[in-house]
N, C-alpha and C positions, 0 to 999 in steps of 0.2 A: 788298170784299176785293181787295187789290191783286194784280196778276199780277207776279211777280218772276221774270224770265227771266235765266239766266246766259248772257250773250251770248258770253263767252269759251268756254264749253262748246259752244255751237252752232258757233262758228268752228272749235273743235278737232275737232268731229264732221265738219265739212266737210273738214278736212285729213286726217282718218283715212279718210274715203271716197276722197279722192284717192289716198292710199297704197294702199288696197285695190284701187282701179282699176288702178294701176300694177302691183301684184302679179298680179292676174288677167291683165292684158295680157301680162306677162312669161311667166307659166305657159302661156298659150295660144300664144304665139310658140314656146316650147320644144316644146309638143305638136305644132304644125304642122311644125316642123323635123324632129321624130322620125318623123312619118308621111308626109312628102312623098316619101320614097324608096320607100315601100311599093308604089306603083303599078307600079314597074318589076319587081317580083317576081311579078306575076300571070301573066306570060307572054303570048305573042302569039296563042295559040289562041282559039277562040270563048269558052270559059269564062273565060279570063284577060281577054279584052276586056270581057266583061260585068262581071267583078269590078272592073276598072279604072273603068268607067263608074259603077258603084254607089259605088265609093270616092270618085270625084270629086263625085258628087251629095251624098253624106253630108258630105263636107268643106265643100262650099258651104253646106249647111244649118247645119252647126255654126258656120261662120265668121259667117254672118249673125246667128245667135242670140247668139253671144258678143259680136259687135260691137255689137248693139243693147243688150245688157245693160251693156256698158262705157259706151256713150253715155248710158244712163239713169243710171248711177252718177255720171257727170260732171255731168249735169243736176241730180241730187239735191244734190251738193256745192255747186254754184253757187246753187241755190235756198236752201240753208241760209245761205250767205254773204249773199245778198240779204235774207233774212228778218232776220238779225241786224243788218245795216246799216240796213234800213228801221225796225226797232224802235228802234234807237239814235237815229236821226234824229228819229223821232216823239217819243221821250222827251225829247230835247233841245228840240224845238220846244214841247212842252207845258210843260216847265219854264220856258222863256223867256216864254211867255204868262203863266204864273202870276207870274213875277218882275215883269213889266211891270204886271200887274194890282195886285199888292201895292204897287208903287212909286206907282201912280196913287192908291191908297187911303191913301198916306202911311205905309206900314209898312215 
C-alpha cells in the first residue's frame, strides 16, 4: 500500500504554524506592554514592595513559558518543512533509481 503524502499541505501547515507563532508573539508583546506599568501602582510600602516582587517573578515565569512555547512552535514548523523536503528528495531519488533500472532492463 503506497503512502501518499501531500507535501504542499505539509508545507502549508508549517507556514500556518509560523503565522500562529507571530500572532502569539504579538499578543504576548501587547500583554507585556499592558502590565509593565502595573509595578509602579503597588506603592513603596512593605506590601507594595512584596507585590512588586511577586509581579516580577510571575512575569519572568510567564515570559519563560511563552518564549519556550514560541521556540517550540518555530521548531515544529521547521521540522515540517524538513520532513516535506526529505520526503520529496527521497521520492525523487527512488524514482531515479527505478528509471535507471528500467533503462538497464531495456524498457
